[in-house]
C-alpha positions in Angstrom: 5.4 17.6 -10.6 2.3 15.9 -12.1 -0.7 14.7 -10.1 0.5 11.1 -10.9 3.9 11.8 -9.5 2.4 13.3 -6.3 0.3 10.2 -5.8 3.3 8.0 -6.2 5.3 10.1 -3.6 2.2 10.1 -1.4 2.1 6.4 -1.4 5.7 6.1 -0.3 5.2 8.8 2.4 2.2 7.4 4.0 3.4 3.7 3.9 6.7 5.0 5.4 4.7 6.6 8.2 3.0 3.3 9.0 6.3 1.5 9.0 7.7 4.1 11.5 4.6 3.7 13.7 5.1 -0.1 13.8 8.7 0.6 14.7 7.4 2.7 17.6 5.2 -0.2 18.8 8.3 -2.4 18.7 10.3 0.3 20.6 13.1 0.3 18.0 15.9 2.9 17.7 16.0 5.7 15.1 17.8 3.4 12.6 15.2 0.8 13.1 12.6 3.4 12.4 14.3 4.4 9.1 14.7 0.8 8.1 11.0 -0.1 8.6 9.9 3.2 7.0 12.0 2.6 3.9 11.1 -1.1 3.6 7.4 -0.3 3.9 7.5 2.7 1.7 9.4 1.2 -1.3 8.9 -2.5 -0.8 5.8 -3.0 -3.0 7.0 -0.7 -5.7 10.4 -2.4 -5.8 8.9 -5.8 -6.4 6.6 -4.3 -9.0 9.5 -2.8 -10.9 11.5 -6.0 -10.8 8.6 -8.0 -12.2 8.0 -5.4 -14.9 11.7 -5.3 -15.7 11.8 -1.5 -15.1 15.4 -0.4 -15.0 16.5 1.3 -12.8 14.0 0.6 -10.0 12.0 3.8 -9.2 13.8 4.8 -6.1 17.2 4.3 -7.7 16.1 6.5 -10.6 14.8 9.1 -8.2 16.4 8.9 -4.6 14.0 11.5 -3.3 11.7 8.6 -2.5 14.2 7.4 0.0 14.4 10.9 1.4 10.7 11.0 1.9 10.7 7.7 3.8 13.6 8.8 6.0 11.9 12.1 6.9 8.7 10.2 7.7 10.8 8.0 10.1 12.3 11.0 11.9 9.0 12.8 12.3 7.3 9.7 13.7 10.3 9.0 16.0 9.7 12.3 17.8 5.9 12.4 17.6 4.6 8.8 17.9 3.9 9.3 21.7 1.2 11.8 20.7 -1.0 9.2 19.1 -3.5 7.9 21.6 -3.9 4.6 19.7 -1.0 3.8 17.4 -2.7 0.8 16.0 -5.8 2.7 15.0 -3.4 5.3 13.4 -1.6 2.6 11.5 -4.9 1.1 10.2 -6.1 4.5 8.8 -2.8 5.6 7.5 -2.3 2.1 5.9 -5.8 2.4 4.2 -4.7 5.7 2.6 -1.3 4.3 1.6 -3.0 1.3 0.1 -5.2 3.5 -2.0 -2.3 5.6 -3.3 0.0 2.7 -3.9 -2.7 0.6 -5.8 -3.5 3.6 -8.1 0.2 4.4 -8.7 1.2 0.8 -9.3 -1.7 -0.1 -11.6 -1.1 3.2 -13.5 2.6 2.3 -14.1 1.7 -1.0 -15.5 -1.1 0.5 -17.7 1.4 3.2 -19.0 3.7 0.4 -20.1 0.9 -1.1 -22.1 0.5 -4.2 -20.0 -2.7 -6.4 -20.2 -5.6 -5.9 -17.8 -4.6 -8.9 -15.8 -1.0 -7.5 -15.3 -2.4 -4.1 -14.5 -4.5 -5.6 -11.7 -1.7 -7.8 -10.5 0.8 -4.9 -10.3 -1.6 -2.6 -8.5 -2.2 -5.3 -6.0 1.6 -6.1 -5.5 2.4 -2.4 -5.1 -0.4 -1.9 -2.6 0.1 -5.0 -0.5 3.7 -6.2 -0.4 5.2 -3.2 1.5 2.8 -3.6 4.4 3.3 -7.4 4.3 7.1 -6.9 4.6 6.6 -4.4 7.4 4.4 -6.7 9.5 6.6 -9.8 8.9 9.8 -8.0 9.8 8.1 -6.6 12.9 6.7 -9.9 13.9 3.1 -8.8 13.7 0.1 -10.5 12.1 0.1 -9.0 8.6 -2.9 -6.8 7.9 -3.3 -8.4 4.6 -4.0 -11.8 6.2 -6.2 -10.8 9.1 -9.4 -12.8 9.3 -12.6 -11.0 8.5 -11.1 -7.8 6.9 -11.0 -6.6 3.4 -7.5 -5.8 2.2 -6.3 -7.6 -0.9 -9.9 -7.4 -2.1 -9.8 -3.6 -2.0 -6.5 -3.5 -3.9 -7.9 -5.8 -6.6 -11.0 -3.7 -6.9 -9.1 -0.5 -7.2 -6.6 -1.8 -9.6 -9.4 -3.2 -11.8 -10.7 0.3 -12.3 -7.4 1.2 -13.9 -7.4 -2.0 -15.9 -10.9 -1.5 -17.6 -11.1 2.3 -17.6 -9.9 2.5 -21.2 -13.2 0.9 -22.3 -15.0 3.8 -20.7 -12.8 6.4 -22.3 -11.8 8.0 -19.0 -8.7 10.2 -18.8 -5.6 9.0 -17.0 -6.0 11.5 -14.1 -9.7 10.6 -13.6 -8.9 6.8 -13.6 -6.1 7.1 -11.1 -8.3 9.2 -8.8 -11.1 6.7 -9.2 -9.0 3.7 -8.5 -7.6 5.3 -5.3 -11.1 6.4 -4.1 -12.5 2.9 -4.6 -9.7 1.2 -2.8 -9.9 3.6 0.1 -13.7 3.4 0.4 -13.6 -0.4 0.6 -10.8 -0.5 3.1 -12.4 2.3 5.2 -15.7 0.4 5.2 -13.9 -2.7 6.4 -12.2 -0.8 9.3 -15.2 1.3 10.3 -18.2 -1.0 9.6 -16.6 -4.4 9.6 -17.2 -5.2 5.9 -15.8 -8.5 5.0 -16.1 -11.5 2.7 -17.2 -15.0 3.9 -14.3 -16.9 5.3 -13.7 -20.6 5.0 -14.7 -22.7 8.1 -13.5 -26.3 8.3 -16.0 -29.1 8.8 -15.5 -32.4 10.5 -14.9 -35.2 7.9 -17.8 -37.4 7.1 -17.6 -41.0 8.1 
């Protein structure tokens, strides 16, 4: 298996772990764990493949992705109680998953010869939509929309590395690793140090 394939599987695995941890916070049964793990693990990539008209969708072409998500669900079902702070674990696992997914999604679009704008969009979609689906289904405030945190910004920045790397003559492997590293570094900075962009604040209307 190539490094790119490993990163693709890692994205599904780590996102699936976050989905299962959210299921543990909601106190769901084992099927609920598996459902949220699969939804989170493959949700973003599924939307990406539909938009790019990739047929079949990646997890239908290779069902091992579903197996990875189900295994993650079972592992978390029996070990979630060991995490002192499940929310903190979700944040950091989600940061790692975001990095893997952005790099994998942007790489797929680049490999298909898409334009820079589409590469950035597909990296962002792959990285953000699985977690968004997870949080909406679990009735939690989506991480991608939390005020004062970098999330979508991290995905756009990482995917942009993939989009513009050809201008620098970087290899595919180097570019994928750089995209993942930048995405994770920005997200980690937001979690650990409170990095954020200015937010809009309403003002009273003028008379």
